[in-house]
N, C-alpha and C positions, 0 to 999 in steps of 0.2 A: 509249207506250213512248219514253224518249229513248235515241236511238242515235246518229244522225248529230250529229257535233261535241260528244257528251256525254264529258266528261272528270273522271272521279272515282276514280283508282286506288283510294282508301280503301273503295269499295264492295266487301263481302265476299260476300254471297249474292245470287244471282238466283233467284226463284220464277217456273218456266216453266209457265203455266197456259192457253197456247193455241199453237197451230200456228205454227212459224216455219221457213222454208226458207232455202236457199242462202246468198246474201250476207249477208241480214238476220240468220239464225241465227248464221252465223260472227262476224259483227259484235257480237252479244249476248254470245257466249261470250267474245270478246277483250276486250270491255269489263269483264266480271266477273273475268276471270283475270289483268289487270294488276298486276305486283308492286308491293308498297308497302313498302319496307324501313323500319324492320326488322321490322315486326309482320305483313306479309302476303307470301307467296311466290306464292299462287295462290288463285283464287277457288273457290267451291262452287255448283253449279248445282242446284236442287231441281227435277227433272223431273215436274210433275203431269200433262203433255201426252203422256208416253211417247214423246217423240221420240227419245230417246237408245236405245230399242229398236232404232232401225235408222237409226244416225247418217250413214252413208255415204250412204245413199239421201236422207236428208233435207238433207245439204249439197249433193249433187250435184256432187263435185269427185272429183278421181282420188283414190284411197285413200292412195297415197303422199304427197299434198299434204296431208292433213288428219291425218297420223298424229302421234298425242301431243298433239291439239288438246283431248282431255278424257279422263278415265279413271273407269271404275266404281269407286265406293267399295269394293266385294267385292276388287277386283284390289288396291287400295292397302292394305286390311286385310291380305290375303295377304300381300304384299309386308313390310309391317310385322313380321309373325310371322317371315317366313324371314330377314329382315335381322337381327332381334334375335337368333334362334337363332345366327347366323353369328358375332356380335359376341361373344356369351357363350362360344362354342367357343374363342376366342383365351384366356380366362381359366380353361379347364378345368383343375381341381385345385386352384384357389385358392378357399381357405374363405372365403365371403363375411360378414365381420364388422366391426363398427366399431372397427377396432384398426390400431394402428401396423404389425403384421406383415402384414395383409391389404393395405394401401396401399403397402408396400414391395415386396411380392410383385408388385403390379399394375405398378409402377413398373420392376421387373427385368423382366417380362414384355416391355414396350413400349419397352425399351432394345434389343431386336432390330428393326431397320430394317424388316424385311418385315412384322412385326406390328404396328409403328407405322403403317406405309403402309395396311396392311388395316384396322386400327382407325378412323383418321381418315376415311379415305374412305367407310367403312360408316357411322360415326356422322353423318357430313353428311348422307348420304341419309336416315338413320333419323330426325335432327331435322327434316328438310323433312317427312317423312310424319306425324311426329308433330302439326306444326304444323297440318297440313291435318286429320288425323283426330280429334283430341282435341277434346272430351271423348267421343267415339264409345264406347259401352258395350263394343263388341267388343275395345278394346285395353285394357279396365279390369284385366283380369287380369294384364296385362304390365305395369303402371305401376311396380310395385316393381322390376322389371328395368330398365325404362328410366332410372327415378331412379337406380340403382347405376352405371349405365354413364355417365350424365352426371357422378354423383360423381366417378368415376375419371378420367373427362376432366379435370375442374375440378384435380383433385389432381396428375395428371401435368403439366398446363400450369405448375401453381403451383410444383412441383418443379423443373421445367426453366428457370423464368424467375426464380425466387426473389422472387416477388411474389405480391399478390393477384390471383386470376383476373379476366380481363377479361369482364366479363357482356355487353359490348356486341356479342360475336359471336353471342349467343343471340336468338332471337326471343321473342315475347311470351310463349306459353303454357309454353315451357321455362323462362324467366326466372322466372315465377311460381312453377313447381315448385321451383326453385332456391331462391327466397326462403320457399317454405312449409315445406320440409325443412330450412332453416337450414344448407344445404350447407357454405357459406363458413365459418362460424363452427366447425362440426364439424371442418373439416379443420385450421383454426388450432389447435384443442385437441388433436388426435390428432398431428398431425404438423407441428409449429410450424417456420418457415423460420428458420435460425440465420445471423445476420449475421457476415461475416467481420471480426472486431475482436479486440481484446486477450483477449476473453473467449471466444472461439470454441472453442478445444480443450477448454476445461474444460466447456463446454456439450455438446459432442459426445460427450464420455466419459461425462457423466451421463445423456444422452439415448439413447445407442445401446451396446448391450452387446457385439454381436458383432463382429469384424473386418471382415466383409463389409459389414455395414450402416454402419460408420464409413467404409470406403472408398468405398462409394457416394455417401455424404453428402458428404465432402470432395472427391471428384471433380467432382461437379456444382457445389458452392459455389465451388470454385477456377476451374474452367472460366467459371464466370459472371463472378465477381469479375474474372478476368484479362482477359476479353473486353471489360468495360466499361471497363478502365483502358488496356489496351494501344495502343488507337487513339491515345490522347493523350499516354501516358507511355512512352518508350523502355525505361524499366526493366522494365516489365511484358512487353515482348517477349520479353526473354530467360527470364523467369518462365515465360511460355507453351511456350517450347521445352522447357524443364526439365520442365514438366507432362506434355508429350506423351511424352517419354522415360520418364518414371516409368510412366505408363499402358500402355507397352508391356512392362512387365515381368509375369512370371507367379508370382512368389513373393508372396504376399499378405502376408506379415509384413514384407518388405523394402519392399514397396508402402506399407504403412500408416506405416513408419517414414521413407521419404523424403516421403510426402505432409505428415507432421507437420513435417518440417524445412523444406519449402516453406512451409508456413502459417505458420511461425515467421519465416521470411524476409520474408514479405509484412506482418506484423504489425510486424516491425522497421523496414520502410519507413513504415508510417503513424505509428508512434512518431516517427522522425526527423522526419517533418514538423510534427508536432505540437509537437516540442521546438524546432523551429526558427521556429515561428510563422509559417508562410507559407502561402500558398494552395496549392491543389492544381494550378493552372495554374504557379505559380512552382516548384513542386516538380518538375512534369513538364519544365520547361526545365532545371532544374539535373540531370535524369537525361539529357538530351540532351547538355549540356556534359561531364558526367563520363566520357562515352564517350570523351572525347579529352583532358580535362585534370581535374586535381583540386586543391582548396585547402580550407583549412579552412572549416567551416560559416559562420563569422560573415562572412568575406571573400565567400565566394559568395553569401551572402543579400543582402549589400549591392550587389554587382554585378548580379545579376538583379533585384532590386526597382528598381533605378535605370534598369536597361535598359527594365524592363517598364512603368515609369512614362511612359518618352518614346513607347513602342508604344502605349500605351492613349490617349496624347493624339491619335494618329492613325486609331484603329480606330472602326469604326461598324458597324451592323447589316448583314450582306452584304459586308463588306469584300473577303472572300475571293474574290468574283468581279469586282472592280474592278481592272484592270491597273494603274493609276495608284497606288491604294492599296498593292498588292502590293508593288510597286517601292519605295515610299516606305519601307514598313516593313522590306523586305529591306535598304535602305541604313542604318536605324537599327540594325537588328542587326547588320551588317557592321561599321560603324563602331565599335560598342561592343566587338565581339569582336576587331577588328583591333587596337583600343588596348590591349587587357588580354592578348592570347594570341599575337599573330602573332610575337614576338621568340621565343618558346619554341616553337609550333608550326610557324611557316612559313605563308606564304601559302596553299598547297594545301589544308592540313588545317583552317586557320583558315577559309576560305571553306566547306568541306564541312560544318563545325560550324555555322557561321551559317545554311546552307541546312536543316540538320535543326532547328535551334531554330525557323526560320521555318514548317517544316512542321508542328512540335508546336503552335505557337500557333494556326495556321490550323485544324488538326484539332480542337484543344480548343474552340475558339470555334464549331465547326460541329456541337459535340454535342446 
């Protein structure tokens, strides 16, 4: 038997057919039990020698020192069933169908922070148990329940992140189940993600009939869209504050009306950038400037593009972490702003505007 110096974490199963004791037994268990992400969290030991009938005696260590070194499959089967029941109880009262109503009801249930925490922690343990047990016959009767819970997790993550689910967080057996059940394609069909653009409001009206469903969709879509853009575009910071105020309201009709108006404001911003024919970064810089001064679009575009051309001549990957580069770019921005705005704004406001432009450019380039 290869034990001392044997290093093969890919090993999944050890067949124990002769007596081992003490450190040799512990070493054999440890060799098999090494994690091998993403396809292996623990190993399996098939005990033909009945050593695990009295593991404490065979290892000859203090019981507290070997706690958790190995678990009987029957205990894991029992825990799998118990954990499954707890997770399904979170969604009690929701009719399990392949429908939009079911998916939205699950999203609504998981918007409660306590329910979400319980679901995520419980599912993490359930996935680990499944990877160890499957394809054990004892859990076969629960396969549809497990697949449903995984599908709801995919659905919620997709709704929250407004993107296709990240399957890299799932281990091999669960990933295979997702592929076999075609879960991702099914979610795209039942509850498609709507991008916030000029057609957004029209699509929301056609896909969602109730005010509550429209509010839920627009709330998450706008939160996601604003969070993606607020870090690099100052205009979105104000929109984010406005969204938070809207969501504090209790009148759903007023809330829906205000969310619609906010969406139109965002679409107007997008249209403005497209009409000006500038990049997202240049538009973000214009957003910073317009907090202090304004001018017609053509003049603003010419000023920003000229300044950005000089800035781009000095930038390189990672420049935000180099003091010399930061100072050089800061000087370019300040000189351009001083020449254009200092007479109108004064030195203090011009310096503040220059610093904000520099922060916008740095944040945009670190995205």
